[in-house]
N, C-alpha and C positions, 0 to 999 in steps of 0.2 A: 659803604654798601651800594650807593647809587652808581659809583664808577664801576664797581665789580659787576653789577648786574647789567651794565650798559653794553653797547655793541662793540667798543674798542678795547684792544688788549691793554693791560696795565702798563704803566710807565717803564717799569723795569724790563718788561718783555720787549718794548720798543727799543730800549737802550741797547740791547744786544746787537742790533743791526748797525749802529753807528759808532759804538765805542771802539777805539783802537788802543790796545794795551801798550803801555810803555814800561814803567817800572812797577806799576801797581800789581798787587796780587788779585787774580781774577776770581778766586774761590768765594769770597764774601758776596761779590756782585752776582755770580752765577747762582749761589744758594738763594739769595733774595729774589732773583728773577724766577727761579723754578717755583718757589713758594707762592709768589704773586700770581704766576700763571695758573697753578693748581687751584688757587682760591677763585680766580676768575672763571675757570671752566666749571667749578662746583656751583658757584652762584648762578651761572647761566643755566646749568642743567636743572637745578632744584627750584629756581625762581626766588623771588623776593618774599619776605614775610611782612605782611601788613596787619597792623593791630587796629581793631574797631572797638570803641568804647560806647557805653550808653550815651545817647544824645547825638550820636553821629550816625550816618546812613551806611548800612551794609551795601546797599545797591550802588552807592557812589564809589565805594571801595572796589566792588566787582567791576564797574565800568572802567575804572582807572587802572585796574590790574592788567598785567601781561600774562599770556599763557604760561601755565606752570607755577604761578604765584600761589602762596598760601595765605588765606585770610583768617586771622585769629579773632574770634568774637568773644569779647569779655562778658562776664555774667550780667544779665539785665533783661529787660523786656523791650523787644523791638517790634513795632507795628509796621510791618513792611510786606510787600509782595516782591519776591526776588526772582530775577530772570538771569540765568547763567548761560552765556553764549560763547564761552571760551573754556579751555581746559584749565581747571584750578581746583583748589581744595578749600572748603569751608570747614573750619574746625572750631567747635564750641568749647569754651573753657568754663567748666562748672555749669554746664547745661543752660545756656541762655535760651530765651523763648523767642521764637519767630511767630508772630501773631497775625493771621490773615484777616482778622476782624470780620469773619463770616461772609467773605466775598471771594470768588475766583479760586485760583490755585495759590497756595502759599509760596511754594518754590516750583519754578518750571525750568527744566534743563533742556537745552537744545544741542549742547556741545558734547564731543567725546571726552572721555578720560576726566570726568568730574568726580570728586570725592566729597561727600557730605557726612560729617560725623559729629557726634556729641551735642546735638541740638534737640530742643523741644519744639516741635512744629505743630501748630494748633489752629483751629477755627477757620477752616476753608469755607467756601460757599456751599450751597445746598442744591445746586442745579445738576440733576442727574443727566440731563441732555448734554450739558457741557462737560460732564465727567470731572467736576471739581475735586481736587485732591490736595492732600498735604504736600506731597512731592509728586510731580508729573514729569516722567522721563519721556520726552517727545521722540519721534522717529529720528534715528541717527545718534542718539545719546549713548553710543556704544561704550562698554567698559565702565559704566558708572558704578560707583560704590556708595552705598548708604549703610552706615553702621553705627551702632550705639546711639541711636536716636529714639526719641519718644514722639510718636505721632498720635495726637489726641484730639478728639472731637472734630475730625475731618469727615467729609462725605466718603471719599475713598482715601485710604491711608497712602498707598503708593499706586500710581497708574503707570505701567510700563508698556510702551507701544513701539514696536519695531526697533527696539534697542537691544543689541546682542551682547552676550557675555557680561551681563550686569551681576553685581554681587550685592545681596541684601542680607545683612548679617547682624544678629544681636540687637534687634529693634523691638520696642514695645509699642504695639498698635492697639488703641482702644477707640472704638467708634462712638457713634451718637446713641448711647444706650437709652436715652429718654424718648426716642421716636420708634415707630413700628419698623420691623425688619425690612419690609418692601421699600421703605423710604430711605434706607441706608445704602451706602456703597459697600464694596468689598474691601477687606483689609489690604490685600495685595492683588492687583489685577495685572495679568500678563496677557498681552495680545500680540500675536505674530512676532514672537521673539525666538531666539535660539541661544542655547548655552547659558541660561541663567543659573545662578547658585543662590538658593534661598535657604539660609541656615539660622537656627537658634533664635528665631523670632517668636514672640508671644503675642497672640492676636485674640481679641474678644470684642463682643458687642458690635460687630459689623454684620452685613448681610451674609456673605460667605467669607470664610477666613481667607482662603487663597483661591482665586478663580483663574484657571489656565485655559486659554482659548487659542487654538492654532499656534501653539508654542512647543518647541521640540528640544530634545537633548538637554533637559534641565535637571538639576539636583535639588531636592527638597529634603533637608535633613535636620533633625533635632528641633523642629518647631513644636510649639504648644498652642493649641487652638481650642477655645471653649466659648460657650454661650453665643453661638452664631447659628445660621441656618445649616449650611453644609461646611464642614471643616475645610475640605478642599473639593473643588468642582472642576473636573476636567471635561473639556469638549474639543474633539477634533485635534488632539495633541498626541505626539508619538515619541518614543524613545526617551521617556522620562523615568527618573528614579525617585521613589518616595520612601525614605529610609529613617527609621528611628524617631518618628514623630509621635506625639501624644494628643489625641483628639477626644474630647469628652464633653458631656452636657450640652450637646447640640441637638438640632432636629435630626440631622444625619451626619455620620462621620466622614467617610470618603466616598465621593460620587464620581466614578470613572465612566464616562459616557462617550460613545462614538470615538473610540480610541484603540490603539494597539501598541505592542512592544513596550509595555510598562513593566517596571520592577517595583513591587510594593512589598517591603520586607521590614521586619523588626519594629512594627508600629504597635501602639497600644490604643485601642479604640473602644471606649466604654461609656456606658450610661447615657447613650443617645436615644431619643424618644422614638425614632423610626429605625433606620438601618445603621449597622456599624460600617460595613463596606458594601457599596453598590457596584456591581459589575454589569453594566448595561451596554450591549453592542460593543464588546471588547474582544480582541483577538490577540493571540501570540504573546501573552503576558504571563508574568510570574508573580504569584501571590504567596508569600512564604514567611513562616516564623512570626506571624502577627498574633497578638492577643485581641480577641473580639469578645467582650464581656458585658453582660447586663444591658444589652440593647433590646429594643422591641423585636427586631430581626437582625441576627448576627450578620449573615451574608444575604444580599438580595441579588440573584443571578438571573439575568434575562438576556437572551440572544447572545450568549457568550460561547465562543468556540476556540479550540486549540490553545487553551490556557493550562497552566500548571498551578495547582493549589496544594501546597505541601507544608507540613510542619506547623500548621496554625492551631491555636487553642481557641475553640468556639465554646464558651462556657456561660451558663447562667442567663441566656437570652430567652425571651418568650418563644421565639422560633429560631432554631439554629441556622437553618438555610431555607430561604424561599426560592425555589428553583422552578423556572418555567420558561416558555417562549423559545423553544428550539436550542437550549443550551446543551450542546453535545460535543463530543470529541475533546473533552477536557480530561486531564490527568489529575485525579484527586486522590492523594494518598498521604499516609503518615500524619493525619490530622486527628485532633482530639475533639469529640463532640460530647460534652459533659454537662449534665444537669440542665439542659435546655428543656423547657416545658414541652416543646414539640421539636424533635430533632430536625425533621425535614418536612417542609410543605411542598408537595409536588403533585401535579395533575398532568398526566400525559398518556399517550397510547402505548408506550413501551418502557421497559426497564432501562435505567441508566446504571452502569457499572462503576463503582468507586471502591476498588480493593485496597485493603491494608490500612484502615483507619480504626480508631478506638471509639466505641459507642457506649456511653454509660448505661444505657437501657438494653444492652445486649444480654439475653438470657441463655445463651448457648454455653458450651463446655469445651474443654481442651483436654481430652483423655491422654494424649501423647505428651503433653507438657512442653510443646514447642512454641508457645506464646501466641498461637493462632487458633481461633475458634473452629470447631469441627463442622458447624453448620453455618450457612451464610446469615448475615444480618440483612434485614429488609425493612426499609421505611415504608410508609404509606400502606401499612397493613390495615386490617379491619378496625383495630383500635384507633389508629390515627384518623380513619374516616369517621369514627364515632365522635372523636373529640372535635373535628371540624364542624360536624353537624350539630352536636350537643356540647357546647363548651363546658358545661358544668361537670361533664364526665372527667375532666382533668383532675378533679378532687380525688378520684379513685385510681389515679395512674399507678400507684404503688401497691394496689390491692392484689392479693393472690388471684382473684377472679380475672382481672384484666391481663395480668401477666400470663395466665394460662390461656386466655383467649388469643393473645399475641402469638404464643408458641404454636397453638393449634392452627392458626391461620397460615403459618409458615410451612406446615406439613401437608395441608390440603389445598391443592391448586384452585379448587372451586371458590375458595374464599380470598384468593390472592387478587390484588389489583396492581397495576404498574407502579413502580416506585424506584428508589435508589437501592441497589443491591451491592453489598460488600461480601465478596466470596471468601475473603480471608480476614475477618475482623480481628483486631488485636485484643488480647486479654488484659493488657495493662496500658495506661496512658503513655503517650510520648513525652508529656510534660509532667515530671514528678511534682512540680511545685504548683499544680493547677489550683490547689485549695486556697492559695493566696488571692485568687480571683473569684471565689465562690463563698457566699452568695454574691449578689451584685456588688461590684467594686464601687465604693463611695469615697 
């Protein structure tokens, strides 16, 4: 192994240059030479394999390794802080534990093309200023891969700073659940990165699940996040996709702030004590085919412009949509607003047009049978105003008296107030399976 991994060609390869045939058959020698040459190139490209057992130092193996080597870590408990300064692979066999003993970063990576897999990484320090993390990818740690790891009881699970095209896949991240949320770090923190792929991770008991700051062209897919402050928290980040994630039992589900060109689709956001999806100062984004169920506010929309909201199921929330702060020029259609105690909370000086949605509290009719109501749906009617001012009125929401009052307010302009108007309300839901999410999904 050592000769093959070294810098000189093997003996048979060198022999080709001095051997002079006489009566010997060249075929056996050539065959052996080609086999030896192939093995040499393979070992050189793949690197050596180094085994580390309990009682030995992983860091010493890292220091002695050459770029491209693979370090296999046997099962055991290793109390070390690891620093990786060259491209290599750390592979845990049967989940060995790397224990930082409550100080600093457990693993810090400065090199490109590093893979960390199959490890339990635990007990980082607790210094928020120093951003102590289970795994810290420093600037320049491009193309790092962290997969099939468990990061437990660290301040930050993963901190990724100015490292591009990283892959974070199938990890379990559990924070410091016995301390207050403001004293915790985030599960995965991205700062000033491009091209990250964050997939199939499960995150709980951190401050925010995934915090994305000044990071672009990233994919977040198939992650499960619960019992945190915000499932994901975007700030100043563009051209990202959030697809097929499940976010529940948090203070807030998805918080997209100061951002643009986002695609948020096929997510399930439910049972959060504040908002399901927050769209705050967001432009040119697509929010589609999401289930937003059983939250205090399904959608919180503030200063949002030129976005498309389509095909979403907004069901069983206390407030379906809280809309305010100059949120105009948005295309909102083919959504279902079902059994929200208050469909829309909206205070402004003019109507906003959202055509082609389904509203479970629409009392109109469809005489032609073409699937669209003959009279517009309007939120923020006099009944909505009464419920805002006198919350106990909600008890009577299904009573004939309030339904009649709502219909009358739509016919007499003197009783109208600005609100969301749907000129073509659908008579049937877009999502035939909506009952699976009503009442609140538990």
